C-alpha positions as CSV (number, residue, x, y, z in Angstrom):
1,M,-8.1,-2.5,-23.1
2,S,-7.4,-3.0,-19.4
3,K,-10.2,-3.8,-17.0
4,T,-11.3,-1.0,-14.6
5,P,-10.7,-2.3,-11.1
6,L,-13.7,-2.8,-8.8
7,V,-13.2,-1.7,-5.2
8,S,-15.1,-3.3,-2.3
9,V,-15.5,-0.9,0.5
10,L,-16.2,-2.7,3.8
11,M,-18.1,-1.1,6.6
12,P,-18.9,-3.1,9.8
13,A,-21.5,-1.4,12.0
14,F,-22.7,-2.0,15.5
15,N,-25.0,0.5,17.2
16,A,-23.7,3.2,14.8
17,E,-26.9,5.3,14.6
18,K,-25.1,8.6,15.3
19,H,-22.5,8.5,12.5
20,I,-23.2,5.9,9.9
21,A,-25.3,8.0,7.6
22,Q,-22.4,10.4,7.1
23,A,-20.0,7.5,6.6
24,I,-22.1,6.0,3.9
25,E,-22.7,9.3,2.1
26,S,-18.9,9.9,2.1
27,I,-18.5,6.7,0.0
28,L,-21.4,7.2,-2.2
29,R,-20.0,10.6,-3.2
30,Q,-16.6,9.3,-4.2
31,T,-15.0,10.6,-7.5
32,Y,-14.1,7.0,-8.3
33,P,-17.3,5.3,-9.4
34,H,-16.3,1.6,-9.7
35,F,-17.0,0.3,-6.2
36,E,-19.4,-1.7,-4.1
37,L,-20.2,-0.7,-0.5
38,L,-20.7,-3.7,1.8
39,I,-22.2,-2.9,5.1
40,L,-22.5,-5.5,7.9
41,N,-25.1,-4.6,10.6
42,D,-23.6,-6.6,13.4
43,G,-26.7,-7.2,15.6
44,S,-27.3,-3.5,16.3
45,V,-30.1,-2.7,18.8
46,D,-30.3,1.0,18.1
47,Q,-31.6,2.7,15.0
48,T,-28.8,1.6,12.7
49,K,-31.0,-0.8,10.7
50,N,-33.7,1.9,10.2
51,I,-31.0,4.4,9.0
52,L,-29.7,1.8,6.5
53,N,-33.3,1.3,5.2
54,Q,-33.3,5.0,4.2
55,F,-30.6,4.4,1.5
56,D,-31.5,3.2,-1.9
57,D,-28.4,2.8,-4.0
58,E,-27.6,-0.3,-6.1
59,R,-23.9,0.0,-5.1
60,M,-24.8,-0.8,-1.5
61,I,-24.9,-4.4,-0.3
62,R,-26.2,-5.2,3.2
63,I,-25.6,-8.1,5.5
64,D,-27.7,-8.2,8.7
65,L,-26.7,-10.4,11.6
66,P,-29.4,-11.1,14.2
67,E,-26.8,-11.1,17.1
68,N,-23.5,-9.3,17.6
69,Q,-20.6,-11.4,16.4
70,G,-17.8,-9.0,17.2
71,L,-15.5,-6.9,15.1
72,V,-13.1,-9.6,13.9
73,Q,-15.9,-11.9,12.7
74,A,-17.6,-8.9,11.1
75,R,-14.5,-7.9,9.2
76,N,-13.8,-11.5,8.0
77,L,-17.4,-11.9,6.8
78,L,-17.1,-8.7,4.8
79,V,-13.8,-9.8,3.3
80,G,-15.3,-13.1,2.3
81,A,-18.3,-11.4,0.6
82,A,-16.1,-8.8,-1.3
83,K,-16.0,-9.2,-5.1
84,G,-13.6,-6.4,-5.8
85,D,-10.0,-6.4,-7.0
86,Y,-9.2,-4.1,-4.1
87,I,-10.6,-4.0,-0.6
88,A,-10.9,-0.7,1.2
89,F,-12.0,-0.2,4.8
90,L,-14.1,2.5,6.4
91,D,-15.6,2.3,9.9
92,A,-19.1,3.4,10.5
93,D,-18.0,6.5,12.4
94,D,-15.4,7.8,10.0
95,I,-15.6,10.0,6.9
96,A,-13.9,9.3,3.5
97,L,-12.7,12.4,1.6
98,P,-14.2,12.5,-2.0
99,N,-11.1,11.4,-3.9
100,R,-9.9,8.8,-1.4
101,L,-10.7,5.7,-3.6
102,Q,-9.3,7.4,-6.7
103,L,-6.0,8.2,-5.1
104,Q,-5.5,4.7,-3.7
105,V,-6.5,2.8,-6.8
106,S,-4.1,4.9,-8.9
107,F,-1.3,4.2,-6.5
108,L,-1.9,0.5,-6.2
109,E,-2.3,0.1,-9.9
110,S,1.2,1.5,-10.2
111,H,2.4,-1.7,-8.4
112,Q,4.4,0.2,-5.8
113,A,2.7,-1.5,-2.8
114,D,0.2,-4.2,-1.9
115,I,-1.2,-2.4,1.1
116,C,-1.8,1.4,1.1
117,G,-2.9,3.8,3.8
118,G,-2.6,7.5,3.9
119,A,-2.7,10.7,5.9
120,Y,-5.8,11.7,7.8
121,D,-7.3,14.1,10.2
122,S,-8.3,13.0,13.7
123,L,-11.6,14.6,14.8
124,Y,-11.8,14.7,18.6
125,E,-15.6,14.8,18.9
126,A,-15.9,16.1,22.5
127,R,-13.9,19.2,21.6
128,G,-14.7,19.5,17.9
129,K,-10.9,19.7,17.3
130,L,-9.1,18.4,14.2
131,K,-5.5,17.2,14.4
132,A,-3.5,16.2,11.3
133,S,-1.8,12.8,11.4
134,K,2.0,12.4,11.5
135,Q,2.7,9.6,9.1
136,R,5.8,7.8,7.8
137,Y,5.3,6.9,4.1
138,S,7.9,4.3,3.0
139,D,7.7,0.5,3.3
140,A,10.8,0.4,5.5
141,D,9.6,3.1,7.9
142,I,6.2,1.4,8.3
143,R,7.7,-1.9,9.0
144,A,10.1,-0.4,11.5
145,L,7.4,1.6,13.3
146,M,5.5,-1.6,13.9
147,T,7.9,-2.2,16.8
148,V,6.2,0.7,18.7
149,C,2.8,1.4,17.1
150,S,0.3,0.7,14.4
151,P,1.7,2.9,11.5
152,L,-1.4,2.3,9.3
153,C,-4.8,3.8,10.1
154,N,-7.1,0.8,9.5
155,P,-10.2,2.8,8.1
156,A,-7.8,4.5,5.6
157,V,-6.4,1.3,4.2
158,M,-6.9,-0.2,0.8
159,G,-5.1,-3.3,-0.5
160,R,-5.2,-6.1,-2.9
161,A,-8.2,-8.3,-2.2
162,E,-6.2,-11.6,-2.4
163,V,-4.0,-10.4,0.4
164,F,-7.0,-10.1,2.9
165,K,-8.7,-13.3,1.7
166,K,-5.5,-15.2,2.2
167,H,-4.8,-13.6,5.6
168,P,-8.0,-13.1,7.6
169,Y,-8.2,-11.1,10.8
170,Q,-7.1,-13.3,13.7
171,T,-9.7,-14.5,16.1
172,G,-8.9,-13.5,19.7
173,K,-7.1,-10.3,18.5
174,D,-10.2,-8.1,19.0
175,F,-9.4,-4.4,19.7
176,A,-5.9,-4.7,18.1
177,E,-6.9,-6.8,15.1
178,D,-5.6,-4.3,12.6
179,Y,-2.1,-4.1,14.1
180,S,-1.9,-7.9,14.4
181,L,-2.8,-8.2,10.7
182,W,-0.2,-5.6,9.6
183,A,2.5,-7.4,11.6
184,E,1.5,-10.7,10.0
185,L,1.5,-9.2,6.5
186,A,4.9,-7.5,7.1
187,L,6.5,-10.9,8.0
188,A,4.9,-12.4,4.9
189,E,6.8,-9.8,2.8
190,Y,3.9,-7.7,1.5
191,R,4.8,-4.1,0.6
192,F,3.3,-1.2,2.5
193,A,2.9,2.5,1.8
194,N,1.1,5.6,3.2
195,L,0.0,8.3,0.8
196,R,0.9,11.9,1.7
197,E,-2.6,13.0,0.7
198,K,-5.3,13.0,3.4
199,L,-7.8,10.2,2.8
200,I,-10.3,10.3,5.7
201,T,-11.4,12.0,8.9
202,Y,-10.9,9.6,11.7
203,R,-13.4,10.2,14.5
204,I,-12.4,9.8,18.1
205,H,-15.2,9.6,20.7
206,A,-16.0,8.0,24.0
207,K,-17.9,5.0,22.7
208,Q,-15.2,4.1,20.2
209,T,-14.0,0.5,20.6
210,S,-10.3,1.5,20.8
211,Q,-11.1,4.0,23.6
212,V,-13.2,1.6,25.7
213,Q,-10.9,-1.4,25.6
214,N,-7.5,0.2,26.3
215,S,-6.2,-2.5,28.8
216,E,-7.1,-5.5,26.6
217,T,-5.8,-3.6,23.5
218,N,-2.4,-3.2,25.1
219,R,-2.2,-6.9,26.1
220,I,-3.0,-8.1,22.6
221,F,-0.8,-5.4,21.0
222,N,2.2,-6.5,23.1
223,H,1.7,-10.2,22.3
224,S,1.5,-9.4,18.6
225,R,4.5,-7.1,18.8
226,S,6.6,-9.9,20.5
227,A,5.6,-12.3,17.7
228,Y,6.6,-9.6,15.1
229,L,10.0,-9.1,16.7
230,T,10.6,-12.8,16.9
231,G,9.7,-13.1,13.2
232,L,12.3,-10.5,12.4
233,G,14.9,-12.7,14.2
234,M,15.1,-10.4,17.2
235,D,14.4,-10.8,20.9
236,G,10.6,-10.9,21.2
237,E,10.7,-10.0,24.9
238,F,12.7,-6.8,24.5
239,F,11.0,-3.9,22.8
240,P,11.2,-0.1,23.0
241,K,10.2,1.2,26.5
242,S,11.6,3.7,28.9
243,I,14.9,2.5,30.4
244,P,17.8,4.3,32.1
245,L,20.7,5.7,30.1
246,A,23.1,2.9,31.0
247,H,20.6,0.3,29.9
248,R,19.9,2.3,26.7
249,L,23.6,2.1,25.8
250,K,23.8,-1.6,26.6
251,R,20.5,-2.8,25.1
252,A,18.7,0.0,23.1
253,M,21.6,0.8,20.9
254,P,22.1,-2.9,19.8
255,F,18.3,-3.1,19.3
256,M,18.3,-0.1,16.9
257,L,21.3,-1.4,15.0
258,Q,19.9,-4.9,14.6
259,L,16.5,-3.5,13.5
260,N,18.2,-1.5,10.8
261,Q,20.0,-4.6,9.6
262,R,16.8,-6.5,9.5
263,I,14.9,-3.7,7.7
264,P,17.3,-1.7,5.4
265,G,16.3,1.8,4.4
266,I,14.7,3.1,7.6
267,S,14.8,6.9,7.7
268,V,16.5,8.9,10.3
269,M,13.2,10.4,11.5
270,A,11.6,6.9,11.9
271,N,14.6,5.8,13.9
272,Y,14.4,9.0,15.9
273,E,10.8,8.2,16.7
274,I,11.5,4.6,17.7
275,Y,14.5,5.4,19.9
276,A,12.4,8.1,21.7
277,R,10.4,5.2,23.3
278,F,13.5,4.1,25.1
279,Q,13.9,7.5,26.8
280,F,11.9,9.1,29.7
281,R,9.7,12.1,29.2
282,G,10.0,15.3,31.1
283,N,13.8,15.6,31.4
284,G,13.8,19.3,32.2
285,V,17.2,20.9,31.6
286,L,18.5,17.6,30.2
287,T,16.0,17.6,27.4
288,P,18.5,19.1,24.8
289,F,20.9,16.3,25.6
290,T,18.3,13.5,25.3
291,R,17.3,14.9,22.0
292,L,20.9,15.0,20.8
293,E,21.3,11.4,22.0
294,R,18.2,10.4,20.1
295,L,19.4,12.1,16.9
296,L,22.9,10.7,17.0
297,V,21.5,7.1,17.6
298,A,19.0,7.6,14.7
299,I,21.7,8.7,12.3
300,L,24.0,5.9,13.3
301,A,21.3,3.3,13.0
302,S,20.2,4.6,9.5
303,L,23.8,4.6,8.4
304,R,24.2,1.0,9.6
305,G,21.1,0.0,7.6
306,S,22.5,1.5,4.4
307,I,25.7,-0.6,4.5
């Protein structure tokens, strides 16, 4: 009889008094029962600790740090303490849907991927508005989209524990530590997937780390992206950004063709999304022509990758 996998859900928390109770409850109510919830209180100076004291559940394991160590250190401490076969992430301001763990365990147990994210709703707290994510689901599309964005939502990710223990989050990559890790794992040939089912509600608010540190995030992201492109055997200094038509024909087209050679199986829609970053927005009456250009390049690139 096969062993039922244990999932370690990791939740770093720093001054998370407003949302952490809802985040914890969303895990404790999961349909999949075989989990441990590790919460690291990273030197919070608000009521986070008192809120944690209100929970009495044997599945919860707490780590309290007297002083703030930062998100990268917090994540690595949690990974080191995890005992599960799989590691799942949820930040202290997000909400897991009830069947999130069950869906991801079932998928990972089918050995189709090593790292698995999924669809989600973004909750814009100031407006109370929900917006559904637009994901790409295949390994090839996820790897390709790493040239322009982070195609996995970190708090919706679950993966094999040995992957995260072998590849810790990188010190100095704060604010873009998730993207930097995905790029490293992609170059190490781990397999990715996004589930089509919604797994979490991802909260967006003014005090969120990714909203506060935009400039530093961009710097770290660009550095990691250059390293990723170099690792693929491409020019690490040239990546998708708006350039004139003549330059697109001279440089962007070869970029797309080379990317599809390096990563076979990229879909037309993923190529379409990547090539759009080479174009300018707000083209007015020329918009139909830029869209046609984008589509033709996307089809050509996908055909090249299938040869």
